C-alpha positions as CSV (number, residue, x, y, z in Angstrom):
1,M,122.4,12.4,141.5
2,R,123.8,8.9,142.4
3,R,127.1,9.6,140.6
4,E,127.4,13.0,142.0
5,R,126.9,11.7,145.6
6,E,129.5,9.1,144.9
7,H,131.9,11.9,143.7
8,L,131.1,13.8,146.9
9,A,132.0,10.8,148.9
10,A,135.3,10.2,147.1
11,S,136.2,13.8,147.5
12,R,135.5,13.7,151.4
13,A,137.7,10.6,151.4
14,A,140.4,12.3,149.5
15,L,140.2,15.4,151.8
16,R,140.6,13.1,155.0
17,A,143.6,11.4,153.2
18,M,145.1,14.9,152.7
19,R,144.5,15.8,156.3
20,A,146.0,12.5,157.6
21,E,149.1,13.0,155.5
22,I,149.6,16.3,157.2
23,E,148.9,15.0,160.6
24,A,151.5,12.3,160.1
25,L,154.4,14.6,159.5
26,D,157.5,14.0,161.7
27,I,159.4,17.3,162.2
28,S,161.5,16.2,165.0
29,D,164.7,16.0,162.7
30,T,163.8,18.6,160.3
31,T,164.4,21.9,162.2
32,A,167.7,23.5,163.2
33,N,166.4,25.1,166.5
34,W,163.4,25.4,168.8
35,V,162.2,28.6,167.0
36,S,162.0,27.0,163.6
37,A,160.3,24.0,165.2
38,L,157.5,26.3,166.8
39,V,157.0,28.1,163.5
40,L,156.7,24.9,161.5
41,E,154.4,23.4,164.1
42,R,152.1,26.4,163.8
43,E,152.1,26.3,160.0
44,I,151.2,22.6,160.1
45,G,148.5,23.2,162.6
46,D,146.9,26.0,160.5
47,R,147.1,23.7,157.4
48,I,145.3,20.9,159.3
49,K,142.6,23.3,160.3
50,A,142.2,24.6,156.8
51,L,141.6,21.0,155.6
52,A,138.7,20.5,157.9
53,D,135.6,19.1,156.4
54,L,132.4,21.3,157.1
55,A,129.6,19.0,158.2
56,H,126.9,21.4,157.3
57,A,128.1,21.9,153.6
58,P,129.3,19.7,150.8
59,L,132.8,20.0,149.5
60,F,131.6,21.4,146.2
61,F,128.5,23.3,145.2
62,G,128.9,23.4,141.4
63,R,130.1,21.7,138.3
64,L,131.6,23.1,135.0
65,D,131.8,21.1,131.8
66,Y,134.2,22.8,129.4
67,L,134.0,22.3,125.6
68,H,137.9,22.2,125.4
69,A,140.5,21.7,128.0
70,P,141.3,25.2,129.6
71,G,144.4,26.6,127.8
72,A,144.1,24.2,124.9
73,D,143.9,25.4,121.2
74,K,140.2,25.4,120.5
75,A,140.7,25.0,116.8
76,E,142.4,21.7,117.3
77,G,139.1,20.3,118.9
78,G,139.7,17.7,121.6
79,E,137.5,16.7,124.5
80,G,136.8,19.1,127.2
81,E,137.2,18.7,131.0
82,R,134.9,18.6,133.9
83,F,135.5,20.6,137.2
84,Y,133.8,20.6,140.5
85,I,133.9,23.9,142.2
86,G,134.1,24.2,146.0
87,R,135.4,26.1,148.9
88,R,138.9,24.5,148.9
89,H,141.1,22.4,146.6
90,V,141.0,18.7,147.0
91,H,143.1,16.2,145.1
92,D,143.4,12.5,145.0
93,A,146.4,10.3,145.7
94,D,147.9,11.0,142.3
95,G,147.5,14.7,142.6
96,D,144.7,15.1,140.2
97,P,142.1,17.8,141.2
98,M,138.7,16.4,142.6
99,V,137.4,19.8,143.7
100,I,138.7,23.2,142.4
101,D,139.0,26.2,144.7
102,W,136.4,28.7,143.9
103,R,139.0,31.4,143.7
104,A,141.0,29.7,140.9
105,P,140.8,31.2,137.4
106,V,139.2,28.0,136.0
107,S,136.3,28.5,138.4
108,Q,135.5,32.1,137.2
109,P,133.0,31.1,134.4
110,F,130.8,29.5,137.3
111,Y,130.0,33.1,138.3
112,R,130.4,34.9,135.1
113,A,129.4,32.7,132.1
114,S,126.2,33.6,130.3
115,K,124.5,32.6,127.2
116,K,125.8,35.8,125.6
117,D,129.4,34.8,126.7
118,P,129.5,31.2,127.6
119,M,133.4,31.4,128.2
120,D,133.7,27.9,126.6
121,V,131.6,26.3,129.2
122,A,129.0,23.8,127.7
123,L,127.2,22.9,131.0
124,R,127.0,24.8,134.5
125,R,125.5,22.8,137.3
126,R,124.4,24.1,140.6
127,F,123.9,21.8,143.6
128,G,121.4,22.1,146.4
129,C,122.2,20.6,149.8
130,T,120.7,20.0,153.2
131,G,123.0,19.2,156.1
132,G,126.2,18.5,153.9
133,D,124.3,16.2,151.5
134,L,123.4,16.8,147.9
135,T,119.7,17.0,147.5
136,A,119.0,18.7,144.1
137,Y,120.7,20.2,141.1
138,E,120.0,22.7,138.2
139,D,121.6,22.6,134.9
140,E,122.3,25.5,132.5
141,H,123.3,24.6,128.9
142,L,125.2,27.6,127.8
143,T,126.3,26.6,124.2
144,D,123.8,24.2,123.0
145,P,121.0,26.1,121.1
146,A,118.7,23.2,121.5
147,G,119.5,22.9,125.2
148,A,117.4,24.2,128.2
149,E,116.9,27.9,128.7
150,M,119.4,29.4,130.9
151,V,118.1,29.6,134.5
152,T,117.4,33.2,135.2
153,R,115.6,32.9,138.6
154,S,117.3,29.9,140.3
155,K,115.1,28.0,142.8
156,L,118.1,26.8,144.5
157,L,119.3,30.5,144.9
158,R,115.9,31.4,146.1
159,T,115.8,28.6,148.7
160,E,119.3,29.5,150.0
161,I,118.3,33.2,150.4
162,E,115.1,32.4,152.2
163,R,116.5,29.9,154.7
164,P,115.6,31.0,158.3
165,R,118.3,33.3,159.8
166,V,119.9,31.1,162.5
167,G,123.3,31.5,164.0
168,P,126.5,33.4,162.6
169,M,126.6,34.7,159.0
170,R,127.1,32.1,156.2
171,D,129.4,32.5,153.2
172,I,127.7,33.1,149.9
173,V,130.4,31.3,147.8
174,A,127.9,29.1,146.0
175,T,125.5,32.0,145.1
176,I,127.9,35.0,144.0
177,Q,126.4,37.0,141.3
178,P,128.3,38.3,138.3
179,E,128.4,41.9,139.5
180,Q,129.5,40.7,142.9
181,D,132.2,38.5,141.4
182,E,133.7,41.5,139.6
183,I,134.3,43.2,142.9
184,V,135.5,40.2,144.6
185,R,138.1,39.6,142.0
186,A,139.3,43.1,141.6
187,G,143.0,43.5,141.8
188,L,145.1,44.2,144.9
189,S,146.7,47.4,143.7
190,G,143.6,49.6,143.8
191,T,141.0,50.4,146.5
192,V,137.4,49.6,145.7
193,C,134.4,51.4,147.4
194,V,131.0,49.4,147.3
195,Q,127.9,51.5,147.7
196,G,125.4,48.7,148.5
197,A,121.6,49.0,149.2
198,P,120.1,46.8,151.9
199,G,120.2,43.2,151.2
200,T,122.7,43.4,148.2
201,G,125.4,41.4,150.1
202,K,128.1,44.1,150.4
203,T,129.4,42.7,153.7
204,A,129.7,39.1,152.1
205,V,131.3,40.5,149.0
206,G,134.0,42.2,151.1
207,L,134.8,39.1,153.1
208,H,135.0,36.9,149.9
209,R,137.2,39.6,148.4
210,V,139.6,39.2,151.3
211,A,139.6,35.4,150.8
212,Y,140.2,35.9,147.0
213,L,143.1,38.3,147.5
214,L,144.7,36.0,150.1
215,Y,144.6,33.1,147.4
216,A,145.8,35.3,144.6
217,H,148.5,37.3,146.6
218,R,149.4,35.0,149.5
219,E,153.1,35.6,149.8
220,R,152.6,39.4,149.6
221,L,149.7,39.7,152.1
222,A,151.5,37.1,154.4
223,R,154.3,39.7,154.9
224,T,152.0,42.8,155.1
225,G,148.9,41.5,156.7
226,T,145.2,41.9,156.2
227,L,142.5,43.4,158.5
228,V,138.7,43.5,158.6
229,V,137.3,46.6,160.4
230,G,133.7,46.4,161.6
231,P,131.5,48.8,163.7
232,N,131.3,46.8,166.9
233,R,132.1,43.4,168.6
234,S,128.7,42.0,167.9
235,F,129.2,42.5,164.2
236,L,132.6,41.0,164.2
237,H,131.4,37.9,166.2
238,Y,128.5,37.5,163.7
239,I,131.0,37.5,160.6
240,E,133.9,35.7,162.2
241,Q,133.0,32.2,160.8
242,V,132.9,33.2,157.0
243,L,136.5,33.4,156.4
244,P,137.5,30.2,158.2
245,A,134.7,28.4,156.3
246,L,136.6,29.6,153.1
247,G,139.9,28.2,154.5
248,E,141.4,31.6,155.8
249,L,142.3,31.6,159.4
250,E,144.8,34.4,159.8
251,V,142.7,37.6,159.1
252,R,142.6,40.0,162.0
253,Q,139.3,41.7,162.9
254,A,138.9,44.8,164.8
255,T,136.7,47.8,165.6
256,V,137.8,51.4,164.9
257,D,137.9,51.7,168.8
258,D,140.3,48.7,168.9
259,L,142.6,50.4,166.3
260,V,143.0,53.6,168.4
261,A,142.9,52.0,171.9
262,R,145.9,53.9,173.3
263,V,143.9,55.2,176.3
264,E,141.0,53.6,178.3
265,V,137.6,55.0,177.1
266,R,135.4,55.8,180.0
267,G,133.5,59.0,179.1
268,R,131.0,60.0,176.3
269,D,130.7,63.2,174.5
270,T,127.6,65.0,173.6
271,P,126.7,64.6,170.0
272,G,127.8,68.2,169.2
273,A,131.2,67.6,170.8
274,A,131.6,64.2,169.1
275,A,130.8,65.7,165.6
276,L,133.3,68.4,166.2
277,K,136.0,66.0,167.4
278,G,135.5,64.0,164.3
279,D,135.7,67.0,162.0
280,A,138.6,66.9,159.4
281,R,139.6,70.4,160.7
282,M,140.9,68.8,163.9
283,A,143.7,67.2,161.9
284,E,145.2,70.6,161.2
285,V,144.5,71.7,164.8
286,L,146.5,68.7,166.1
287,R,149.3,69.2,163.6
288,R,149.8,72.8,164.8
289,A,149.6,71.5,168.4
290,V,152.3,68.9,167.9
291,R,154.6,71.5,166.3
292,S,153.8,74.2,168.9
293,G,156.5,72.9,171.2
294,V,159.4,73.4,168.7
295,S,161.2,76.7,169.4
296,M,164.1,78.6,167.7
297,P,167.4,78.4,169.5
298,A,168.3,81.5,171.5
299,E,171.9,80.3,172.5
300,P,174.7,78.7,170.4
301,C,175.6,74.9,171.0
302,V,179.2,74.5,172.2
303,V,180.6,71.0,171.8
304,V,183.8,70.2,173.8
305,R,186.0,67.5,172.4
306,G,189.4,67.0,174.1
307,S,191.0,70.5,174.2
308,R,188.9,71.8,171.4
309,R,185.6,73.7,171.7
310,W,183.4,73.7,168.5
311,R,180.6,76.4,168.6
312,I,177.5,76.3,166.4
313,P,175.8,79.8,166.6
314,A,172.1,80.1,167.2
315,Y,171.2,81.5,163.7
316,E,172.8,78.4,162.2
317,L,170.8,76.1,164.6
318,E,167.7,78.1,163.7
319,E,168.3,77.4,160.0
320,L,168.7,73.5,160.8
321,V,165.4,73.7,162.7
322,R,163.4,75.5,160.0
323,Q,164.8,73.1,157.3
324,L,163.4,70.2,159.2
325,L,160.0,71.9,159.7
326,A,159.9,72.6,156.0
327,R,160.3,69.0,155.2
328,D,157.0,68.1,157.0
329,I,158.1,64.7,158.2
330,R,157.1,62.9,161.3
331,Y,157.8,64.7,164.5
332,E,160.0,62.1,166.0
333,A,161.9,61.5,162.7
334,A,162.8,65.1,162.6
335,R,163.7,65.2,166.2
336,A,166.1,62.2,165.5
337,A,167.6,63.9,162.5
338,L,168.3,67.2,164.3
339,P,171.4,66.0,166.4
340,Q,172.9,64.4,163.4
341,R,172.6,67.8,161.5
342,I,174.1,69.5,164.4
343,A,177.0,66.9,164.4
344,H,177.5,67.3,160.8
345,A,177.8,71.1,161.3
346,V,180.6,70.5,163.9
347,L,182.4,67.9,161.5
348,V,182.5,70.6,158.8
349,R,184.3,72.9,161.2
350,M,186.7,70.1,162.3
351,E,187.6,69.4,158.6
352,A,188.2,73.1,158.0
353,A,190.6,73.0,161.0
354,G,192.6,70.1,159.4
355,E,191.1,67.2,161.3
356,A,189.8,63.9,159.6
357,P,186.8,62.8,161.3
358,D,184.9,59.8,160.3
359,D,181.4,58.4,160.8
360,R,182.2,57.3,164.4
361,V,183.1,60.8,165.4
362,Q,179.7,62.1,164.1
363,G,177.9,59.6,166.1
364,A,179.8,60.7,169.3
365,V,179.2,64.3,168.6
366,A,175.4,63.7,168.1
367,R,175.4,62.0,171.5
368,N,177.4,64.8,173.2
369,P,175.5,66.3,176.2
370,A,175.5,69.8,174.8
371,V,173.9,68.5,171.7
372,K,171.4,66.6,173.6
373,A,170.6,69.6,175.7
374,T,170.0,71.7,172.6
375,V,167.7,69.2,171.1
376,K,165.8,68.9,174.2
377,A,165.1,72.6,174.5
378,V,164.4,73.2,170.8
379,W,162.5,70.0,169.8
380,P,161.1,68.4,173.0
381,Q,159.4,65.0,173.0
382,V,155.7,64.7,172.7
383,D,153.3,62.5,174.5
384,P,150.1,62.0,172.3
385,A,147.7,61.6,175.4
386,K,149.3,64.6,177.3
387,L,149.1,66.8,174.3
388,V,145.4,66.1,173.6
389,F,144.8,66.5,177.4
390,R,146.3,70.0,177.2
391,L,144.2,70.9,174.1
392,L,140.9,69.9,175.8
393,S,141.6,71.4,179.1
394,D,143.5,74.6,178.2
395,P,141.3,77.2,176.6
396,G,144.4,79.5,175.6
397,F,146.2,76.7,174.1
398,L,143.3,75.4,172.1
399,A,142.5,79.0,170.9
400,E,146.1,79.4,169.7
401,Q,146.2,76.2,167.7
402,A,142.5,76.4,166.4
403,E,142.7,80.0,165.2
404,G,141.0,80.4,161.9
405,L,139.8,76.8,162.0
406,L,137.2,76.5,164.8
407,T,135.0,79.3,166.1
408,E,135.0,80.4,169.8
409,G,131.6,78.5,170.2
410,E,133.1,75.3,168.6
411,Q,136.1,75.5,170.8
412,R,133.9,75.9,174.1
413,E,131.9,72.8,172.8
414,I,135.0,70.5,172.7
415,L,136.6,71.8,176.0
416,W,136.1,69.9,179.2
417,P,133.9,71.9,181.5
418,K,135.8,70.7,184.5
419,P,139.4,69.6,183.4
420,P,140.5,66.4,185.2
421,R,143.8,66.5,187.2
422,G,145.8,64.6,184.6
423,P,145.7,62.3,181.5
424,K,145.4,59.2,183.7
425,S,142.3,60.5,185.5
426,A,140.7,61.8,182.4
427,K,137.4,60.2,181.2
428,W,138.5,59.9,177.7
429,S,135.7,59.4,175.0
430,A,135.9,57.5,171.8
431,A,136.5,60.6,169.8
432,D,139.3,61.7,172.2
433,A,141.0,58.2,171.4
434,V,140.9,58.9,167.7
435,L,142.5,62.3,168.3
436,I,145.1,60.8,170.4
437,D,145.8,58.3,167.6
438,E,146.2,61.1,165.0
439,V,148.8,62.7,167.3
440,A,150.7,59.4,167.7
441,D,150.9,59.2,163.9
442,L,152.1,62.8,163.6
443,V,154.9,61.8,166.0
444,E,155.8,58.3,164.5
445,R,154.4,56.6,161.4
446,T,151.8,54.0,161.9
447,P,152.7,50.7,160.3
448,S,150.6,50.0,157.1
449,L,149.0,46.6,156.3
450,G,148.5,45.2,152.8
451,H,144.8,45.3,152.7
452,V,142.0,46.5,154.9
453,V,138.3,45.9,154.6
454,L,136.2,48.7,156.2
455,D,132.5,47.8,156.7
456,E,129.6,50.1,157.6
457,A,131.8,53.0,156.6
458,Q,129.0,55.4,156.2
459,D,128.8,56.2,159.9
460,L,132.6,57.0,160.4
461,S,133.7,60.6,161.0
462,P,136.4,62.2,158.8
463,M,139.0,61.6,161.7
464,Q,138.0,58.0,162.0
465,Y,138.5,57.5,158.1
466,R,142.0,59.0,158.7
467,A,142.6,56.5,161.4
468,V,141.8,53.6,159.3
469,G,143.6,55.2,156.3
470,R,146.8,55.2,158.2
471,R,146.6,51.4,158.6
472,C,146.6,51.0,154.7
473,S,148.7,54.0,153.6
474,T,150.8,51.8,151.5
475,G,148.3,49.1,150.8
476,S,144.7,49.1,149.4
477,A,141.3,48.8,151.0
478,T,137.7,47.7,150.3
479,V,135.2,50.1,151.6
480,L,131.7,48.9,152.3
481,G,128.5,50.9,153.2
482,D,125.3,52.5,152.3
483,L,125.0,56.4,152.4
484,A,121.2,56.0,153.1
485,Q,121.9,54.2,156.4
486,G,124.3,56.8,157.9
487,T,122.7,57.6,161.3
488,T,125.3,59.5,163.0
489,P,125.4,63.3,163.1
490,W,128.8,63.1,161.0
491,A,127.6,60.5,158.6
492,T,129.4,60.3,155.3
493,A,127.8,62.7,152.7
494,S,129.6,61.3,149.7
495,W,131.9,58.6,148.9
496,P,134.5,60.7,147.0
497,E,134.7,63.0,150.3
498,A,135.0,59.9,152.4
499,L,137.8,58.3,150.2
500,A,139.6,61.6,150.4
501,H,139.7,61.4,154.1
502,L,140.7,57.8,153.9
503,G,143.8,58.8,151.7
504,K,142.3,56.9,148.7
505,P,140.9,59.6,146.4
506,D,141.4,57.6,143.2
507,A,139.4,54.6,144.5
508,R,137.0,52.9,142.2
509,I,133.3,53.3,143.3
510,E,131.0,50.4,142.5
511,E,127.3,50.4,143.3
512,L,125.2,47.3,144.2
513,T,121.4,47.8,143.7
514,A,120.1,44.3,143.2
515,G,118.9,43.0,146.5
516,F,118.6,39.3,147.5
517,R,117.2,39.6,151.0
518,V,114.5,42.3,151.3
519,P,111.2,41.4,149.3
520,R,110.6,43.8,146.3
521,E,107.4,45.4,147.8
522,V,109.2,46.4,151.0
523,I,112.3,47.8,149.4
524,A,110.2,49.8,146.9
525,Y,108.3,51.2,150.0
526,A,111.4,52.0,152.0
527,S,113.0,53.5,148.9
528,R,110.5,56.5,149.0
529,L,112.6,57.9,151.6
530,L,115.7,58.1,149.5
531,P,115.2,61.5,147.8
532,A,115.2,63.0,151.3
533,I,117.8,60.9,153.0
534,A,120.3,60.3,150.2
535,P,119.5,62.3,147.0
536,G,121.2,60.9,143.9
537,L,121.4,57.2,145.0
538,V,119.9,54.7,142.6
539,E,116.8,53.1,144.0
540,A,117.3,49.5,145.0
541,T,115.6,46.6,143.4
542,S,115.0,43.1,144.5
543,V,115.0,39.8,142.8
544,R,112.4,38.5,145.3
545,E,108.7,38.9,144.6
546,A,106.6,38.1,147.8
547,P,103.0,39.2,147.3
548,G,101.6,40.3,150.7
549,S,105.1,40.9,152.4
550,L,104.1,44.5,153.1
551,R,101.2,45.4,155.4
552,I,100.3,48.9,156.7
553,H,97.7,49.3,159.6
554,E,96.4,52.7,160.7
555,V,94.7,52.7,164.1
556,G,93.5,54.9,166.8
557,V,96.0,56.1,169.5
558,E,94.1,54.1,172.2
559,E,94.4,50.9,170.0
560,L,98.1,51.3,169.0
561,E,99.6,48.8,171.6
562,A,97.0,46.2,171.1
563,A,97.4,46.4,167.3
564,V,101.1,45.9,167.7
565,V,100.6,42.9,169.9
566,A,98.1,41.5,167.3
567,A,100.6,41.8,164.6
568,C,103.2,40.1,166.6
569,R,100.8,37.2,167.2
570,E,100.1,36.9,163.5
571,A,103.9,37.1,162.6
572,L,104.6,34.2,165.1
573,T,102.2,32.1,163.2
574,H,104.9,32.0,160.4
575,E,108.2,30.2,160.4
576,G,111.3,32.0,161.4
577,S,112.3,34.9,163.6
578,V,110.3,38.0,164.4
579,G,111.5,41.5,165.2
580,L,109.4,44.2,166.8
581,I,111.1,47.5,166.1
582,G,110.3,50.7,167.7
583,A,111.5,54.2,168.9
584,D,113.8,53.9,171.8
585,S,111.3,55.9,173.9
586,R,108.5,53.4,173.0
587,I,110.4,50.2,174.2
588,P,109.2,50.2,177.7
589,A,105.6,50.6,176.8
590,L,105.9,47.8,174.1
591,A,107.7,45.5,176.4
592,R,104.8,45.8,178.9
593,A,102.3,45.3,176.3
594,L,104.0,42.0,175.2
595,S,104.4,40.8,178.6
596,G,100.7,41.7,179.4
597,A,99.6,39.6,176.4
598,G,101.8,36.7,177.6
599,I,104.1,36.8,174.5
600,A,107.8,35.6,175.3
601,H,110.3,37.9,173.8
602,A,113.9,38.9,174.1
603,E,114.9,42.5,174.4
604,L,117.9,44.0,172.7
605,G,120.1,46.3,174.9
606,T,118.7,45.1,178.4
607,E,119.8,42.9,181.2
608,S,116.9,40.5,181.0
609,P,118.1,37.0,181.5
610,A,115.6,35.9,178.8
611,A,117.1,38.2,176.1
612,R,119.2,36.7,173.3
613,V,121.0,37.9,170.2
614,P,118.6,38.1,167.2
615,S,118.8,35.6,164.4
616,A,121.3,37.4,162.2
617,P,123.2,40.4,163.8
618,E,124.9,42.0,160.7
619,Q,125.5,45.2,162.5
620,P,124.0,46.3,165.8
621,E,124.8,50.2,165.5
622,A,127.0,51.7,168.2
623,P,125.3,54.6,170.1
624,E,126.8,58.1,169.0
625,G,130.3,58.3,170.3
626,E,130.4,55.0,171.8
627,G,131.1,51.4,171.2
628,G,128.6,48.6,170.3
629,P,125.2,47.8,172.2
630,E,125.2,45.6,175.2
631,I,123.0,42.6,174.2
632,A,121.6,40.8,177.2
633,G,122.1,37.1,177.7
634,K,124.0,34.8,175.2
635,P,123.2,33.8,171.6
636,A,120.7,31.1,171.3
637,A,122.3,27.8,170.4
638,S,121.9,26.7,166.8
639,G,122.1,23.2,165.6
640,A,122.3,22.2,162.1
641,E,121.5,24.7,159.5
642,G,117.9,25.1,158.9
643,E,117.0,24.3,162.6
644,E,115.3,27.0,164.8
645,A,117.4,28.5,167.6
646,A,116.3,27.9,171.2
647,G,114.7,30.8,173.1
648,P,112.0,33.3,172.2
649,R,111.3,33.8,168.5
650,L,110.4,37.4,169.1
651,T,112.9,40.0,169.8
652,L,112.1,43.7,170.8
653,V,114.6,46.0,169.2
654,P,115.1,49.8,169.8
655,A,115.5,51.7,166.4
656,S,118.9,52.8,167.4
657,L,120.1,49.3,167.4
658,A,118.4,47.8,164.4
659,K,120.9,48.4,161.9
660,G,122.3,45.4,160.3
661,L,119.9,43.0,162.0
662,E,117.9,40.6,159.9
663,Y,114.5,39.0,160.9
664,D,112.2,36.8,158.7
665,H,109.3,39.0,159.8
666,V,109.3,42.6,161.2
667,V,106.6,44.6,163.0
668,L,107.4,48.3,162.9
669,D,105.8,50.3,165.7
670,E,104.9,54.1,165.0
671,P,107.2,55.2,162.3
672,A,106.8,59.0,163.3
673,A,108.2,58.2,166.8
674,V,111.3,56.7,165.2
675,V,111.8,59.9,163.1
676,N,111.2,62.2,166.0
677,G,113.5,60.3,168.4
678,E,116.7,61.9,167.4
679,P,118.7,64.1,170.0
680,P,119.3,67.8,168.9
681,V,122.8,68.4,167.4
682,P,124.3,71.6,166.1
683,L,124.1,70.6,162.4
684,P,121.5,71.8,160.0
685,E,118.7,69.3,159.5
686,A,120.7,66.5,161.2
687,P,117.9,65.2,163.5
688,Q,115.2,65.1,160.8
689,R,117.6,63.5,158.3
690,T,119.0,61.0,160.9
691,G,115.5,60.1,162.0
692,L,114.4,59.3,158.4
693,R,117.5,57.2,157.9
694,R,116.8,55.2,161.1
695,L,113.3,54.7,159.7
696,Y,114.8,53.5,156.4
697,V,117.0,51.1,158.3
698,A,114.1,49.7,160.3
699,L,112.0,49.2,157.1
700,T,114.7,47.1,155.5
701,R,115.3,44.5,158.2
702,A,112.6,42.1,156.9
703,V,113.5,39.0,154.9
704,S,110.0,37.7,154.4
705,G,107.3,40.2,155.6
706,L,106.9,43.7,157.1
707,T,103.9,45.0,159.1
708,V,103.8,48.7,159.9
709,V,101.4,49.8,162.8
710,H,100.8,53.5,163.2
711,A,98.4,55.9,164.9
712,A,100.2,59.2,164.2
713,P,100.3,60.3,160.5
714,L,103.2,58.6,158.6
715,P,106.2,61.0,157.7
716,G,105.3,62.9,154.6
717,E,108.3,61.4,152.7
718,L,106.8,57.9,153.3
719,A,103.0,58.6,153.1
720,S,103.2,59.6,149.4
721,R,101.7,56.9,147.2
722,E,100.8,54.9,150.2
723,P,99.2,51.5,149.4
724,E,95.7,50.7,150.8
725,P,95.8,49.7,154.4
726,V,95.5,46.0,154.9
727,C,93.2,44.9,157.8
């Protein structure tokens, strides 16, 4: 351990030297102009940031001792090499590596090597740390038959997983598992979809995949760009430190609402209207609406040049228009091509008359007032917001474009009851903004990025998938989600269907079922709901055994709130955060019960000054058709890792906002009320299915322990094989 700490100290000194060398660069005489100087100055600044030493984590977390030097001929023997694996590359003054980037090929055996396939590694060492200092290590002798058995259940891994949830999300670079590493290192050319059960680390896998792709394809992605799409701002704030900790500072993060923010969203749809506006059929309705303005010429186009008049008859103009419509290209591209085609027809006549026009003449003819007038009449410009405004406010226009696609009842559902005076005064909804973005892409192509990560994808509508897909039409994507946690009326039914809407039907689908967060007893109990909420999904497992982590209390109706308070008091006797989750309608009563008992608590989604962000907000779910939840107050300040955050340890959480949150201990109030709390929507079985999915989400928020308190009978899907109540 002393030698390892000495190497850590030397590595930190080498990193400081690397940073000092960059900071000492003088670029005053190396640039030709001020623009180049600004660009170079920014690149140097980014490099300095990337070389920052993280105080809460050591520079390396593992070590590999190879039997032979990588790339050497093994038949010739020779001495192997030793590599320390960390978050970034560090070299000494001679350029020799002291720490190897975890993404480098030579680091791969740290995640993949096994007794069965040691990958030429004799020893794999994992380090434990506290506050940036090395405190422990575990060795795995992979090729020595007489050596220690391979560590199958790492104590260091368990300690890392069970650390109290304080502050923003941490990277998992030291604990990536083989099945996760296969996804992380998948190639850039293909799209990968990850179906991940609760606690399997799918979000972390997606973020580490971005970091790996930027390492392996930096020049290409520097040109085309990368994007992480999350469900709401709270989620993005939670994950925003992961990539910088891995040395990647230039990855843009956004919500779907950010991507389609062409109008101000001030309104809210009914669940039925939001579901219909998100339906894939709306894409064809909008395509028809965009092209509805194109008309066939009724008059010829007469171009006057000097003393000559060149006449293009209406039937020939109609043929040009139909040719462009048949090509099915973007509306504005076709509109720009029409005057050129008319000009070409004029030039053909000029050549037939003995003239010799060139390209300049064709350009002049295309700009002729007569040609412009013809184009304006035949192929008018389209304003996306105005077109969607007309569609939602004009019953006749909507009926014409939706014929054979939407029923009369469905058309009435999405029409505005009282149309606003114009687009600027309209109270656009989030679903309306997606429709406007679709129209904008039909008019002009949306620029494509090199790679997009889409998290919590199961809650997106088909039209939202199309909006994200447009941003990676010529690139690739990593899609992350869990079908069992889809809680919107339009939640994804299957990944092949969702990937088709995204424009990536050939994507590879991977499934993560090994959980590292939720205790085995808890995930097994929640998985009873899977046959009803997501038939066909493989039941999740957990690597963590925690006897006594699941408790179920059945009480009388009059005793319910007192029993919930008692369960909260008991949970507060343990270390870590506590979440009390209940149906939205039960929150006021639970808040009164906690206050009456003198238990300090934060309340998610209120304006209480005492409220704070819970200990690990992976993804507070957006209300249907809207943005993310409003979380009162500010996040509690967190100190060094492992320290408790300031503020109440207990947070009262409405079930509709529980998705993605993590608490060390969870008390779940009245599961039947959670299931029955869904609003009616015009979709078969949607309220019941969505309610059971909300219950599944609530049951899987616990890291250490779950207590269920109920007076009403448990839902039938959950009550089967119920364990004995614990009193």
